[in-house]
N, CA, C and O atoms as a Tripos MOL2 file, in Angstrom:
@<TRIPOS>MOLECULE
protein
  320   319    80     0     0
PROTEIN
NO_CHARGES

@<TRIPOS>ATOM
      1 N         112.4090  167.1370  119.9970 N.3       1 TYR1
      2 CA        113.0880  167.0000  118.7250 C.3       1 TYR1
      3 C         112.3550  166.0350  117.7980 C.2       1 TYR1
      4 O         112.2410  166.2960  116.6000 O.2       1 TYR1
      5 N         111.8690  164.9510  118.3240 N.am      2 ILE2
      6 CA        111.2560  163.9330  117.4770 C.3       2 ILE2
      7 C         110.0160  164.4800  116.7680 C.2       2 ILE2
      8 O         109.8630  164.3070  115.5590 O.2       2 ILE2
      9 N         109.1390  165.1340  117.5140 N.am      3 GLU3
     10 CA        107.9140  165.6510  116.9070 C.3       3 GLU3
     11 C         108.2280  166.6580  115.7970 C.2       3 GLU3
     12 O         107.6130  166.6150  114.7310 O.2       3 GLU3
     13 N         109.1630  167.5460  116.0360 N.am      4 GLN4
     14 CA        109.5090  168.5530  115.0310 C.3       4 GLN4
     15 C         110.1760  167.9120  113.8180 C.2       4 GLN4
     16 O         110.0040  168.3950  112.7000 O.2       4 GLN4
     17 N         110.9240  166.8480  114.0130 N.am      5 ASN5
     18 CA        111.5270  166.1460  112.8790 C.3       5 ASN5
     19 C         110.4490  165.5760  111.9710 C.2       5 ASN5
     20 O         110.5680  165.6460  110.7470 O.2       5 ASN5
     21 N         109.3970  165.0100  112.5600 N.am      6 TYR6
     22 CA        108.2990  164.4840  111.7520 C.3       6 TYR6
     23 C         107.5860  165.6070  111.0120 C.2       6 TYR6
     24 O         107.1960  165.4330  109.8570 O.2       6 TYR6
     25 N         107.4120  166.7490  111.6560 N.am      7 LYS7
     26 CA        106.7910  167.8950  110.9850 C.3       7 LYS7
     27 C         107.6480  168.3520  109.8090 C.2       7 LYS7
     28 O         107.1330  168.6540  108.7320 O.2       7 LYS7
     29 N         108.9470  168.4000  110.0230 N.am      8 ALA8
     30 CA        109.8590  168.8040  108.9460 C.3       8 ALA8
     31 C         109.7910  167.8090  107.7950 C.2       8 ALA8
     32 O         109.8000  168.2110  106.6320 O.2       8 ALA8
     33 N         109.7240  166.5290  108.1000 N.am      9 LEU9
     34 CA        109.6420  165.5120  107.0590 C.3       9 LEU9
     35 C         108.3510  165.6560  106.2560 C.2       9 LEU9
     36 O         108.3760  165.5600  105.0290 O.2       9 LEU9
     37 N         107.2340  165.8820  106.9260 N.am     10 ARG10
     38 CA        105.9570  166.0670  106.2230 C.3      10 ARG10
     39 C         106.0220  167.3000  105.3200 C.2      10 ARG10
     40 O         105.5550  167.2650  104.1820 O.2      10 ARG10
     41 N         106.5930  168.3740  105.8240 N.am     11 ARG11
     42 CA        106.6970  169.5970  105.0190 C.3      11 ARG11
     43 C         107.6280  169.3920  103.8230 C.2      11 ARG11
     44 O         107.3760  169.9130  102.7360 O.2      11 ARG11
     45 N         108.6830  168.6460  104.0270 N.am     12 PHE12
     46 CA        109.6180  168.3280  102.9530 C.3      12 PHE12
     47 C         108.9120  167.5380  101.8540 C.2      12 PHE12
     48 O         109.0660  167.8450  100.6710 O.2      12 PHE12
     49 N         108.1460  166.5300  102.2360 N.am     13 MET13
     50 CA        107.4330  165.7070  101.2570 C.3      13 MET13
     51 C         106.3940  166.5530  100.5070 C.2      13 MET13
     52 O         106.2240  166.3960   99.2980 O.2      13 MET13
     53 N         105.7150  167.4310  101.2080 N.am     14 LEU14
     54 CA        104.7490  168.3260  100.5740 C.3      14 LEU14
     55 C         105.4450  169.2660   99.5900 C.2      14 LEU14
     56 O         104.9540  169.4770   98.4810 O.2      14 LEU14
     57 N         106.5670  169.8210   99.9850 N.am     15 LEU15
     58 CA        107.3180  170.7230   99.1080 C.3      15 LEU15
     59 C         107.7310  170.0130   97.8280 C.2      15 LEU15
     60 O         107.6420  170.5900   96.7440 O.2      15 LEU15
     61 N         108.1800  168.7690   97.9390 N.am     16 ARG16
     62 CA        108.5630  168.0080   96.7440 C.3      16 ARG16
     63 C         107.3780  167.8370   95.7990 C.2      16 ARG16
     64 O         107.5350  167.9440   94.5830 O.2      16 ARG16
     65 N         106.1970  167.5720   96.3470 N.am     17 ARG17
     66 CA        105.0080  167.4220   95.4960 C.3      17 ARG17
     67 C         104.6390  168.7480   94.8350 C.2      17 ARG17
     68 O         104.2680  168.7780   93.6620 O.2      17 ARG17
     69 N         104.7400  169.8340   95.5820 N.am     18 VAL18
     70 CA        104.4190  171.1500   95.0280 C.3      18 VAL18
     71 C         105.3930  171.4930   93.9010 C.2      18 VAL18
     72 O         104.9800  171.9570   92.8380 O.2      18 VAL18
     73 N         106.6710  171.2670   94.1340 N.am     19 LEU19
     74 CA        107.6590  171.5510   93.0930 C.3      19 LEU19
     75 C         107.3810  170.7320   91.8410 C.2      19 LEU19
     76 O         107.4340  171.2560   90.7290 O.2      19 LEU19
     77 N         107.0880  169.4600   92.0170 N.am     20 LYS20
     78 CA        106.7940  168.6020   90.8720 C.3      20 LYS20
     79 C         105.5880  169.1360   90.1150 C.2      20 LYS20
     80 O         105.5840  169.1490   88.8840 O.2      20 LYS20
     81 N         104.5660  169.5750   90.8370 N.am     21 GLY21
     82 CA        103.3910  170.1520   90.2030 C.3      21 GLY21
     83 C         103.6930  171.4200   89.4350 C.2      21 GLY21
     84 O         102.9900  171.7580   88.4820 O.2      21 GLY21
     85 N         104.7330  172.1240   89.8440 N.am     22 MET22
     86 CA        105.1350  173.3510   89.1630 C.3      22 MET22
     87 C         106.0960  173.0800   88.0050 C.2      22 MET22
     88 O         106.5300  174.0060   87.3180 O.2      22 MET22
     89 N         106.4200  171.8110   87.7980 N.am     23 GLY23
     90 CA        107.3470  171.4660   86.7300 C.3      23 GLY23
     91 C         108.8030  171.5870   87.1150 C.2      23 GLY23
     92 O         109.6730  171.6500   86.2470 O.2      23 GLY23
     93 N         109.0790  171.6190   88.4020 N.am     24 ILE24
     94 CA        110.4560  171.7210   88.9040 C.3      24 ILE24
     95 C         110.8370  170.3710   89.4900 C.2      24 ILE24
     96 O         110.0690  169.7710   90.2430 O.2      24 ILE24
     97 N         112.0150  169.9020   89.1430 N.am     25 ALA25
     98 CA        112.4750  168.6020   89.6210 C.3      25 ALA25
     99 C         112.4900  168.5810   91.1500 C.2      25 ALA25
    100 O         113.1530  169.4140   91.7680 O.2      25 ALA25
    101 N         111.7750  167.6490   91.7640 N.am     26 PRO26
    102 CA        111.7540  167.5830   93.2260 C.3      26 PRO26
    103 C         113.1270  167.2530   93.8220 C.2      26 PRO26
    104 O         113.3440  167.4160   95.0230 O.2      26 PRO26
    105 N         114.0340  166.7960   92.9890 N.am     27 GLU27
    106 CA        115.3930  166.4990   93.4590 C.3      27 GLU27
    107 C         116.1760  167.7610   93.7870 C.2      27 GLU27
    108 O         117.3100  167.6800   94.2580 O.2      27 GLU27
    109 N         115.5850  168.9240   93.5450 N.am     28 ARG28
    110 CA        116.2560  170.1880   93.8430 C.3      28 ARG28
    111 C         116.1790  170.5630   95.3180 C.2      28 ARG28
    112 O         116.7650  171.5640   95.7310 O.2      28 ARG28
    113 N         115.4730  169.7820   96.1080 N.am     29 VAL29
    114 CA        115.4530  169.9780   97.5580 C.3      29 VAL29
    115 C         115.8660  168.6690   98.2120 C.2      29 VAL29
    116 O         115.6080  167.5860   97.6860 O.2      29 VAL29
    117 N         116.5060  168.7860   99.3580 N.am     30 LYS30
    118 CA        117.0040  167.5970  100.0520 C.3      30 LYS30
    119 C         116.8850  167.8310  101.5490 C.2      30 LYS30
    120 O         117.1080  168.9380  102.0400 O.2      30 LYS30
    121 N         116.5370  166.7890  102.2520 N.am     31 LEU31
    122 CA        116.4520  166.8490  103.7040 C.3      31 LEU31
    123 C         117.5300  165.9430  104.2760 C.2      31 LEU31
    124 O         117.6000  164.7590  103.9450 O.2      31 LEU31
    125 N         118.3670  166.5070  105.1340 N.am     32 VAL32
    126 CA        119.4510  165.7430  105.7560 C.3      32 VAL32
    127 C         119.3740  165.9380  107.2540 C.2      32 VAL32
    128 O         119.2870  167.0670  107.7370 O.2      32 VAL32
    129 N         119.4060  164.8510  107.9810 N.am     33 TRP33
    130 CA        119.4350  164.9310  109.4400 C.3      33 TRP33
    131 C         120.8850  164.9570  109.8860 C.2      33 TRP33
    132 O         121.6410  164.0290  109.5990 O.2      33 TRP33
    133 N         121.2760  166.0040  110.5810 N.am     34 ALA34
    134 CA        122.6440  166.1270  111.0780 C.3      34 ALA34
    135 C         122.6330  166.9500  112.3610 C.2      34 ALA34
    136 O         121.9360  167.9600  112.4610 O.2      34 ALA34
    137 N         123.4020  166.5090  113.3210 N.am     35 SER35
    138 CA        123.5100  167.2680  114.5690 C.3      35 SER35
    139 C         124.6800  168.2400  114.4720 C.2      35 SER35
    140 O         125.4490  168.2050  113.5120 O.2      35 SER35
    141 N         124.8070  169.0920  115.4590 N.am     36 ALA36
    142 CA        125.9000  170.0560  115.4870 C.3      36 ALA36
    143 C         127.2540  169.3550  115.5420 C.2      36 ALA36
    144 O         128.2660  169.9300  115.1430 O.2      36 ALA36
    145 N         127.2770  168.1230  116.0320 N.am     37 ALA37
    146 CA        128.5290  167.3710  116.1340 C.3      37 ALA37
    147 C         128.8940  166.6720  114.8300 C.2      37 ALA37
    148 O         129.9410  166.0300  114.7450 O.2      37 ALA37
    149 N         128.0420  166.7910  113.8140 N.am     38 GLU38
    150 CA        128.2860  166.0870  112.5530 C.3      38 GLU38
    151 C         128.6250  167.0570  111.4270 C.2      38 GLU38
    152 O         128.0780  166.9600  110.3290 O.2      38 GLU38
    153 N         129.5180  167.9780  111.7030 N.am     39 GLY39
    154 CA        129.9030  168.9740  110.7130 C.3      39 GLY39
    155 C         130.4900  168.3780  109.4550 C.2      39 GLY39
    156 O         130.2100  168.8540  108.3550 O.2      39 GLY39
    157 N         131.2980  167.3490  109.5970 N.am     40 VAL40
    158 CA        131.9270  166.7110  108.4370 C.3      40 VAL40
    159 C         130.8560  166.0650  107.5660 C.2      40 VAL40
    160 O         130.8910  166.1780  106.3400 O.2      40 VAL40
    161 N         129.9030  165.3880  108.2050 N.am     41 LYS41
    162 CA        128.8190  164.7570  107.4570 C.3      41 LYS41
    163 C         128.0130  165.8170  106.7030 C.2      41 LYS41
    164 O         127.7070  165.6520  105.5220 O.2      41 LYS41
    165 N         127.6750  166.8980  107.3930 N.am     42 LEU42
    166 CA        126.8820  167.9620  106.7680 C.3      42 LEU42
    167 C         127.6340  168.5840  105.5930 C.2      42 LEU42
    168 O         127.0420  168.8250  104.5410 O.2      42 LEU42
    169 N         128.9160  168.8440  105.7570 N.am     43 ALA43
    170 CA        129.7180  169.4190  104.6680 C.3      43 ALA43
    171 C         129.7310  168.4850  103.4610 C.2      43 ALA43
    172 O         129.6280  168.9350  102.3200 O.2      43 ALA43
    173 N         129.8570  167.1990  103.7150 N.am     44 HIS44
    174 CA        129.8550  166.2140  102.6260 C.3      44 HIS44
    175 C         128.4940  166.2090  101.9190 C.2      44 HIS44
    176 O         128.4310  166.1840  100.6900 O.2      44 HIS44
    177 N         127.4240  166.2320  102.6880 N.am     45 GLU45
    178 CA        126.0740  166.2430  102.1090 C.3      45 GLU45
    179 C         125.8510  167.4930  101.2630 C.2      45 GLU45
    180 O         125.2390  167.4230  100.1970 O.2      45 GLU45
    181 N         126.3450  168.6300  101.7340 N.am     46 ILE46
    182 CA        126.1930  169.8770  100.9810 C.3      46 ILE46
    183 C         126.9640  169.7970   99.6730 C.2      46 ILE46
    184 O         126.4360  170.1560   98.6200 O.2      46 ILE46
    185 N         128.2040  169.3330   99.7280 N.am     47 ASP47
    186 CA        129.0110  169.2010   98.5050 C.3      47 ASP47
    187 C         128.3410  168.2660   97.5020 C.2      47 ASP47
    188 O         128.2850  168.5620   96.3080 O.2      47 ASP47
    189 N         127.8380  167.1480   97.9890 N.am     48 THR48
    190 CA        127.1620  166.1780   97.1200 C.3      48 THR48
    191 C         125.9180  166.7950   96.5030 C.2      48 THR48
    192 O         125.6710  166.6440   95.3070 O.2      48 THR48
    193 N         125.1360  167.4900   97.3170 N.am     49 PHE49
    194 CA        123.9010  168.0920   96.8290 C.3      49 PHE49
    195 C         124.1720  169.1710   95.7870 C.2      49 PHE49
    196 O         123.4480  169.2730   94.7970 O.2      49 PHE49
    197 N         125.2010  169.9700   96.0010 N.am     50 VAL50
    198 CA        125.5570  171.0130   95.0330 C.3      50 VAL50
    199 C         125.8550  170.3780   93.6800 C.2      50 VAL50
    200 O         125.4120  170.8810   92.6480 O.2      50 VAL50
    201 N         126.5910  169.2910   93.6770 N.am     51 GLU51
    202 CA        126.9150  168.6000   92.4230 C.3      51 GLU51
    203 C         125.6660  168.0180   91.7770 C.2      51 GLU51
    204 O         125.5310  168.0620   90.5550 O.2      51 GLU51
    205 N         124.7500  167.4730   92.5740 N.am     52 GLU52
    206 CA        123.5020  166.9140   92.0420 C.3      52 GLU52
    207 C         122.6600  168.0050   91.3830 C.2      52 GLU52
    208 O         122.0980  167.7930   90.3080 O.2      52 GLU52
    209 N         122.5740  169.1600   92.0180 N.am     53 VAL53
    210 CA        121.7860  170.2640   91.4570 C.3      53 VAL53
    211 C         122.4640  170.8100   90.2020 C.2      53 VAL53
    212 O         121.7850  171.1390   89.2300 O.2      53 VAL53
    213 N         123.7540  170.9060   90.2100 N.am     54 ARG54
    214 CA        124.4680  171.3610   89.0010 C.3      54 ARG54
    215 C         124.2050  170.4160   87.8380 C.2      54 ARG54
    216 O         124.0430  170.8580   86.7010 O.2      54 ARG54
    217 N         124.1620  169.1190   88.1180 N.am     55 ALA55
    218 CA        123.8970  168.1340   87.0660 C.3      55 ALA55
    219 C         122.4860  168.2910   86.4950 C.2      55 ALA55
    220 O         122.2530  167.9800   85.3270 O.2      55 ALA55
    221 N         121.5480  168.7690   87.3080 N.am     56 LEU56
    222 CA        120.1870  169.0080   86.8230 C.3      56 LEU56
    223 C         120.1290  170.1840   85.8620 C.2      56 LEU56
    224 O         119.2300  170.2660   85.0250 O.2      56 LEU56
    225 N         121.0830  171.0900   85.9810 N.am     57 GLY57
    226 CA        121.1160  172.2560   85.1060 C.3      57 GLY57
    227 C         120.2420  173.3790   85.6350 C.2      57 GLY57
    228 O         119.6030  173.2550   86.6790 O.2      57 GLY57
    229 N         120.2290  174.4700   84.8970 N.am     58 PRO58
    230 CA        119.4400  175.6230   85.3480 C.3      58 PRO58
    231 C         117.9370  175.3500   85.2240 C.2      58 PRO58
    232 O         117.5040  174.5000   84.4460 O.2      58 PRO58
    233 N         117.1670  176.0860   86.0050 N.am     59 LEU59
    234 CA        115.7140  175.9880   85.9150 C.3      59 LEU59
    235 C         115.2510  176.5920   84.5880 C.2      59 LEU59
    236 O         115.7830  177.6030   84.1320 O.2      59 LEU59
    237 N         114.2680  175.9630   83.9910 N.am     60 ALA60
    238 CA        113.6970  176.4750   82.7460 C.3      60 ALA60
    239 C         112.4190  177.2150   83.0910 C.2      60 ALA60
    240 O         111.3250  176.7510   82.7680 O.2      60 ALA60
    241 N         112.5460  178.3680   83.7470 N.am     61 TRP61
    242 CA        111.3780  179.1020   84.2290 C.3      61 TRP61
    243 C         110.4080  179.4330   83.1130 C.2      61 TRP61
    244 O         109.2060  179.2080   83.2550 O.2      61 TRP61
    245 N         110.9070  179.9650   82.0010 N.am     62 GLN62
    246 CA        110.0180  180.3620   80.9150 C.3      62 GLN62
    247 C         109.2570  179.1540   80.3770 C.2      62 GLN62
    248 O         108.0530  179.2330   80.1350 O.2      62 GLN62
    249 N         109.9520  178.0460   80.1920 N.am     63 LYS63
    250 CA        109.3140  176.8190   79.6970 C.3      63 LYS63
    251 C         108.2440  176.3420   80.6790 C.2      63 LYS63
    252 O         107.1500  175.9560   80.2660 O.2      63 LYS63
    253 N         108.5540  176.3680   81.9680 N.am     64 ASN64
    254 CA        107.5840  175.9420   82.9750 C.3      64 ASN64
    255 C         106.3680  176.8570   82.9920 C.2      64 ASN64
    256 O         105.2370  176.3910   83.1310 O.2      64 ASN64
    257 N         106.5980  178.1570   82.8510 N.am     65 LEU65
    258 CA        105.4850  179.1040   82.8340 C.3      65 LEU65
    259 C         104.6030  178.8800   81.6120 C.2      65 LEU65
    260 O         103.3760  178.9190   81.7080 O.2      65 LEU65
    261 N         105.2360  178.6450   80.4560 N.am     66 GLU66
    262 CA        104.4660  178.4020   79.2360 C.3      66 GLU66
    263 C         103.6570  177.1170   79.3480 C.2      66 GLU66
    264 O         102.4970  177.0820   78.9390 O.2      66 GLU66
    265 N         104.2460  176.0670   79.8920 N.am     67 ASN67
    266 CA        103.5230  174.8040   80.0660 C.3      67 ASN67
    267 C         102.3600  174.9880   81.0230 C.2      67 ASN67
    268 O         101.2730  174.4630   80.7810 O.2      67 ASN67
    269 N         102.5660  175.7140   82.0900 N.am     68 GLY68
    270 CA        101.4910  175.9720   83.0420 C.3      68 GLY68
    271 C         100.3850  176.7970   82.4110 C.2      68 GLY68
    272 O          99.2030  176.5570   82.6590 O.2      68 GLY68
    273 N         100.7680  177.7700   81.5950 N.am     69 HIS69
    274 CA         99.7820  178.6140   80.9250 C.3      69 HIS69
    275 C          98.9650  177.7750   79.9490 C.2      69 HIS69
    276 O          97.7460  177.9310   79.8730 O.2      69 HIS69
    277 N          99.6190  176.8900   79.2040 N.am     70 ASN70
    278 CA         98.9040  176.0390   78.2510 C.3      70 ASN70
    279 C          97.9360  175.1110   78.9670 C.2      70 ASN70
    280 O          96.8170  174.9000   78.4970 O.2      70 ASN70
    281 N          98.3500  174.5590   80.0910 N.am     71 ALA71
    282 CA         97.4730  173.6680   80.8510 C.3      71 ALA71
    283 C          96.2570  174.4300   81.3480 C.2      71 ALA71
    284 O          95.1440  173.9050   81.3240 O.2      71 ALA71
    285 N          96.4590  175.6600   81.7980 N.am     72 GLU72
    286 CA         95.3440  176.4810   82.2660 C.3      72 GLU72
    287 C          94.3980  176.7790   81.1110 C.2      72 GLU72
    288 O          93.1800  176.7430   81.2830 O.2      72 GLU72
    289 N          94.9430  177.0700   79.9440 N.am     73 LYS73
    290 CA         94.1360  177.3720   78.7650 C.3      73 LYS73
    291 C          93.2860  176.1580   78.3930 C.2      73 LYS73
    292 O          92.1090  176.2990   78.0580 O.2      73 LYS73
    293 N          93.8850  174.9600   78.4530 N.am     74 GLU74
    294 CA         93.1470  173.7440   78.1200 C.3      74 GLU74
    295 C          91.9990  173.5230   79.0960 C.2      74 GLU74
    296 O          90.9170  173.1080   78.6800 O.2      74 GLU74
    297 N          92.2020  173.7830   80.3550 N.am     75 ILE75
    298 CA         91.1500  173.6120   81.3580 C.3      75 ILE75
    299 C          90.0000  174.5730   81.0690 C.2      75 ILE75
    300 O          88.8320  174.2000   81.1720 O.2      75 ILE75
    301 N          90.3310  175.8000   80.7110 N.am     76 ILE76
    302 CA         89.2860  176.7950   80.4130 C.3      76 ILE76
    303 C          88.5010  176.3830   79.1780 C.2      76 ILE76
    304 O          87.2760  176.5060   79.1550 O.2      76 ILE76
    305 N          89.2010  175.8870   78.1320 N.am     77 GLU77
    306 CA         88.5290  175.4870   76.9020 C.3      77 GLU77
    307 C          87.5910  174.3080   77.1470 C.2      77 GLU77
    308 O          86.4840  174.2800   76.6080 O.2      77 GLU77
    309 N          88.0130  173.3450   77.9440 N.am     78 VAL78
    310 CA         87.2040  172.1720   78.2220 C.3      78 VAL78
    311 C          85.9580  172.5500   78.9950 C.2      78 VAL78
    312 O          84.8820  172.0130   78.7300 O.2      78 VAL78
    313 N          86.0790  173.4690   79.9530 N.am     79 SER79
    314 CA         84.9480  173.8300   80.7950 C.3      79 SER79
    315 C          84.0080  174.8240   80.1170 C.2      79 SER79
    316 O          82.8910  175.0310   80.5910 O.2      79 SER79
    317 N          84.4330  175.4340   79.0300 N.am     80 ALA80
    318 CA         83.6060  176.4630   78.3710 C.3      80 ALA80
    319 C          82.5010  175.8750   77.5210 C.2      80 ALA80
    320 O          81.7310  176.6160   76.9110 O.2      80 ALA80
@<TRIPOS>BOND
     1     1     2 1
     2     2     3 1
     3     3     4 2
     4     3     5 am
     5     5     6 1
     6     6     7 1
     7     7     8 2
     8     7     9 am
     9     9    10 1
    10    10    11 1
    11    11    12 2
    12    11    13 am
    13    13    14 1
    14    14    15 1
    15    15    16 2
    16    15    17 am
    17    17    18 1
    18    18    19 1
    19    19    20 2
    20    19    21 am
    21    21    22 1
    22    22    23 1
    23    23    24 2
    24    23    25 am
    25    25    26 1
    26    26    27 1
    27    27    28 2
    28    27    29 am
    29    29    30 1
    30    30    31 1
    31    31    32 2
    32    31    33 am
    33    33    34 1
    34    34    35 1
    35    35    36 2
    36    35    37 am
    37    37    38 1
    38    38    39 1
    39    39    40 2
    40    39    41 am
    41    41    42 1
    42    42    43 1
    43    43    44 2
    44    43    45 am
    45    45    46 1
    46    46    47 1
    47    47    48 2
    48    47    49 am
    49    49    50 1
    50    50    51 1
    51    51    52 2
    52    51    53 am
    53    53    54 1
    54    54    55 1
    55    55    56 2
    56    55    57 am
    57    57    58 1
    58    58    59 1
    59    59    60 2
    60    59    61 am
    61    61    62 1
    62    62    63 1
    63    63    64 2
    64    63    65 am
    65    65    66 1
    66    66    67 1
    67    67    68 2
    68    67    69 am
    69    69    70 1
    70    70    71 1
    71    71    72 2
    72    71    73 am
    73    73    74 1
    74    74    75 1
    75    75    76 2
    76    75    77 am
    77    77    78 1
    78    78    79 1
    79    79    80 2
    80    79    81 am
    81    81    82 1
    82    82    83 1
    83    83    84 2
    84    83    85 am
    85    85    86 1
    86    86    87 1
    87    87    88 2
    88    87    89 am
    89    89    90 1
    90    90    91 1
    91    91    92 2
    92    91    93 am
    93    93    94 1
    94    94    95 1
    95    95    96 2
    96    95    97 am
    97    97    98 1
    98    98    99 1
    99    99   100 2
   100    99   101 am
   101   101   102 1
   102   102   103 1
   103   103   104 2
   104   103   105 am
   105   105   106 1
   106   106   107 1
   107   107   108 2
   108   107   109 am
   109   109   110 1
   110   110   111 1
   111   111   112 2
   112   111   113 am
   113   113   114 1
   114   114   115 1
   115   115   116 2
   116   115   117 am
   117   117   118 1
   118   118   119 1
   119   119   120 2
   120   119   121 am
   121   121   122 1
   122   122   123 1
   123   123   124 2
   124   123   125 am
   125   125   126 1
   126   126   127 1
   127   127   128 2
   128   127   129 am
   129   129   130 1
   130   130   131 1
   131   131   132 2
   132   131   133 am
   133   133   134 1
   134   134   135 1
   135   135   136 2
   136   135   137 am
   137   137   138 1
   138   138   139 1
   139   139   140 2
   140   139   141 am
   141   141   142 1
   142   142   143 1
   143   143   144 2
   144   143   145 am
   145   145   146 1
   146   146   147 1
   147   147   148 2
   148   147   149 am
   149   149   150 1
   150   150   151 1
   151   151   152 2
   152   151   153 am
   153   153   154 1
   154   154   155 1
   155   155   156 2
   156   155   157 am
   157   157   158 1
   158   158   159 1
   159   159   160 2
   160   159   161 am
   161   161   162 1
   162   162   163 1
   163   163   164 2
   164   163   165 am
   165   165   166 1
   166   166   167 1
   167   167   168 2
   168   167   169 am
   169   169   170 1
   170   170   171 1
   171   171   172 2
   172   171   173 am
   173   173   174 1
   174   174   175 1
   175   175   176 2
   176   175   177 am
   177   177   178 1
   178   178   179 1
   179   179   180 2
   180   179   181 am
   181   181   182 1
   182   182   183 1
   183   183   184 2
   184   183   185 am
   185   185   186 1
   186   186   187 1
   187   187   188 2
   188   187   189 am
   189   189   190 1
   190   190   191 1
   191   191   192 2
   192   191   193 am
   193   193   194 1
   194   194   195 1
   195   195   196 2
   196   195   197 am
   197   197   198 1
   198   198   199 1
   199   199   200 2
   200   199   201 am
   201   201   202 1
   202   202   203 1
   203   203   204 2
   204   203   205 am
   205   205   206 1
   206   206   207 1
   207   207   208 2
   208   207   209 am
   209   209   210 1
   210   210   211 1
   211   211   212 2
   212   211   213 am
   213   213   214 1
   214   214   215 1
   215   215   216 2
   216   215   217 am
   217   217   218 1
   218   218   219 1
   219   219   220 2
   220   219   221 am
   221   221   222 1
   222   222   223 1
   223   223   224 2
   224   223   225 am
   225   225   226 1
   226   226   227 1
   227   227   228 2
   228   227   229 am
   229   229   230 1
   230   230   231 1
   231   231   232 2
   232   231   233 am
   233   233   234 1
   234   234   235 1
   235   235   236 2
   236   235   237 am
   237   237   238 1
   238   238   239 1
   239   239   240 2
   240   239   241 am
   241   241   242 1
   242   242   243 1
   243   243   244 2
   244   243   245 am
   245   245   246 1
   246   246   247 1
   247   247   248 2
   248   247   249 am
   249   249   250 1
   250   250   251 1
   251   251   252 2
   252   251   253 am
   253   253   254 1
   254   254   255 1
   255   255   256 2
   256   255   257 am
   257   257   258 1
   258   258   259 1
   259   259   260 2
   260   259   261 am
   261   261   262 1
   262   262   263 1
   263   263   264 2
   264   263   265 am
   265   265   266 1
   266   266   267 1
   267   267   268 2
   268   267   269 am
   269   269   270 1
   270   270   271 1
   271   271   272 2
   272   271   273 am
   273   273   274 1
   274   274   275 1
   275   275   276 2
   276   275   277 am
   277   277   278 1
   278   278   279 1
   279   279   280 2
   280   279   281 am
   281   281   282 1
   282   282   283 1
   283   283   284 2
   284   283   285 am
   285   285   286 1
   286   286   287 1
   287   287   288 2
   288   287   289 am
   289   289   290 1
   290   290   291 1
   291   291   292 2
   292   291   293 am
   293   293   294 1
   294   294   295 1
   295   295   296 2
   296   295   297 am
   297   297   298 1
   298   298   299 1
   299   299   300 2
   300   299   301 am
   301   301   302 1
   302   302   303 1
   303   303   304 2
   304   303   305 am
   305   305   306 1
   306   306   307 1
   307   307   308 2
   308   307   309 am
   309   309   310 1
   310   310   311 1
   311   311   312 2
   312   311   313 am
   313   313   314 1
   314   314   315 1
   315   315   316 2
   316   315   317 am
   317   317   318 1
   318   318   319 1
   319   319   320 2
@<TRIPOS>SUBSTRUCTURE
     1 TYR1         2 RESIDUE 1 A TYR
     2 ILE2         6 RESIDUE 1 A ILE
     3 GLU3        10 RESIDUE 1 A GLU
     4 GLN4        14 RESIDUE 1 A GLN
     5 ASN5        18 RESIDUE 1 A ASN
     6 TYR6        22 RESIDUE 1 A TYR
     7 LYS7        26 RESIDUE 1 A LYS
     8 ALA8        30 RESIDUE 1 A ALA
     9 LEU9        34 RESIDUE 1 A LEU
    10 ARG10       38 RESIDUE 1 A ARG
    11 ARG11       42 RESIDUE 1 A ARG
    12 PHE12       46 RESIDUE 1 A PHE
    13 MET13       50 RESIDUE 1 A MET
    14 LEU14       54 RESIDUE 1 A LEU
    15 LEU15       58 RESIDUE 1 A LEU
    16 ARG16       62 RESIDUE 1 A ARG
    17 ARG17       66 RESIDUE 1 A ARG
    18 VAL18       70 RESIDUE 1 A VAL
    19 LEU19       74 RESIDUE 1 A LEU
    20 LYS20       78 RESIDUE 1 A LYS
    21 GLY21       82 RESIDUE 1 A GLY
    22 MET22       86 RESIDUE 1 A MET
    23 GLY23       90 RESIDUE 1 A GLY
    24 ILE24       94 RESIDUE 1 A ILE
    25 ALA25       98 RESIDUE 1 A ALA
    26 PRO26      102 RESIDUE 1 A PRO
    27 GLU27      106 RESIDUE 1 A GLU
    28 ARG28      110 RESIDUE 1 A ARG
    29 VAL29      114 RESIDUE 1 A VAL
    30 LYS30      118 RESIDUE 1 A LYS
    31 LEU31      122 RESIDUE 1 A LEU
    32 VAL32      126 RESIDUE 1 A VAL
    33 TRP33      130 RESIDUE 1 A TRP
    34 ALA34      134 RESIDUE 1 A ALA
    35 SER35      138 RESIDUE 1 A SER
    36 ALA36      142 RESIDUE 1 A ALA
    37 ALA37      146 RESIDUE 1 A ALA
    38 GLU38      150 RESIDUE 1 A GLU
    39 GLY39      154 RESIDUE 1 A GLY
    40 VAL40      158 RESIDUE 1 A VAL
    41 LYS41      162 RESIDUE 1 A LYS
    42 LEU42      166 RESIDUE 1 A LEU
    43 ALA43      170 RESIDUE 1 A ALA
    44 HIS44      174 RESIDUE 1 A HIS
    45 GLU45      178 RESIDUE 1 A GLU
    46 ILE46      182 RESIDUE 1 A ILE
    47 ASP47      186 RESIDUE 1 A ASP
    48 THR48      190 RESIDUE 1 A THR
    49 PHE49      194 RESIDUE 1 A PHE
    50 VAL50      198 RESIDUE 1 A VAL
    51 GLU51      202 RESIDUE 1 A GLU
    52 GLU52      206 RESIDUE 1 A GLU
    53 VAL53      210 RESIDUE 1 A VAL
    54 ARG54      214 RESIDUE 1 A ARG
    55 ALA55      218 RESIDUE 1 A ALA
    56 LEU56      222 RESIDUE 1 A LEU
    57 GLY57      226 RESIDUE 1 A GLY
    58 PRO58      230 RESIDUE 1 A PRO
    59 LEU59      234 RESIDUE 1 A LEU
    60 ALA60      238 RESIDUE 1 A ALA
    61 TRP61      242 RESIDUE 1 A TRP
    62 GLN62      246 RESIDUE 1 A GLN
    63 LYS63      250 RESIDUE 1 A LYS
    64 ASN64      254 RESIDUE 1 A ASN
    65 LEU65      258 RESIDUE 1 A LEU
    66 GLU66      262 RESIDUE 1 A GLU
    67 ASN67      266 RESIDUE 1 A ASN
    68 GLY68      270 RESIDUE 1 A GLY
    69 HIS69      274 RESIDUE 1 A HIS
    70 ASN70      278 RESIDUE 1 A ASN
    71 ALA71      282 RESIDUE 1 A ALA
    72 GLU72      286 RESIDUE 1 A GLU
    73 LYS73      290 RESIDUE 1 A LYS
    74 GLU74      294 RESIDUE 1 A GLU
    75 ILE75      298 RESIDUE 1 A ILE
    76 ILE76      302 RESIDUE 1 A ILE
    77 GLU77      306 RESIDUE 1 A GLU
    78 VAL78      310 RESIDUE 1 A VAL
    79 SER79      314 RESIDUE 1 A SER
    80 ALA80      318 RESIDUE 1 A ALA
């Protein structure tokens, strides 16, 4: 269990960096350690997380795509 928990943590941290690079708030993912005996804790964490994501609002996919496209265009112009 311990080794896999560390792997999950590393993947979680990587995912947050990737999301940030894509213009998506890294707060949209959360890692919670809970055992099968901690159903109440897990339910509370899920409820809290749902409210946190709702507060962030909907994803601005079009805006993120346009920003990414502009950044790519700038890189091409600089290297040309």
